[in-house]
N, C-alpha and C positions, 0 to 999 in steps of 0.2 A: 632169542626164545621169546616168545610170546606172553606176554605177563595175563595170566588165567584171573579173571572177577567174577566174583559170583552174583551175577546179576535180582536186584531186589523184587523185580516184579515180574507175575506167573508167565504173561507174554512172552519175556524175555529169558526165562530158563527154560520155555518151550524153544525158542528161537535158538535158540543153544545148543540143546542137545539134537535138537532138527539139524544143525549145520554140521557138526562133529558126524553126525551120521551120512551124509552127504560128503564128509573131506573125505572118509575110509570110503565109503562107495567110488569116488572119484578115481582114490589113490589106486585101487583093485581094479580098476579099468584103463587107467594109463600103464600102470606095470602091463596088464594082459598085453596092451595093445603095443605097446614096446617090445616085449617078449616075442608077440606074433611077427613082428617086422626084422628082430634079428633073425627067425626061424627062416624066415624067407630069405634074408640074405647069407644064410651058413646051409642052405639045402645043395645036395650034391648032384643033380640032373635036374633038366627041364622040367620034367616031369615034378616033380619032387616040391622046386618051386613055384610051377603054377600052383598046387595043390593047399601050399601053405599061404602065397599070395588070395587065393579066390579066400581064404578062411579068414586074413586079414580083413579084408577087403570089406565081407561081409559085416565083421564087428565091428572094424573100424567105423559104416556108416552107421550102426547102431549105437553106439557112442557119441557119433553125431545128434543123431534124435535124443538120446538123455541129456544133451547138453554139455557134455564133458569136453569135446573138441568143437573146434569150427569147421564147417564142412572142407573151405579152402585148405586146413592145415592137412586133413586125411586125403585128398583127393592132391594134395602136391604129394604125399608118402606113397599113395598109389601109384603115383605116376614115375616117380622115383625106382620103386620098386619094381616094375613091369621092367623098366629099360636095364635093369638089373638085370632078371631074371633071364629076359631076351637074350644078355650075352654071355648066359651058360651055357658051355656046350657049345658056342659057335666059333 
């Protein structure tokens, strides 16, 4: 558990609020990326898998530009998902 301490200075209070907002945003983005990756792996056919993969790729790269993930992390996930989709119905 993280010990929450109320800051004394106004700037520190503002930063604490900002940090909490960023934490919640990052958590939501990470959850969506995880769900999109799972949807890609659970796809029934190749067309459905590619459609899910394209959506994952688009959202993953936007999360990189927001600073939630590193570019190499999303690139690695995309590469692995492409390999997995390629195996569908093969």
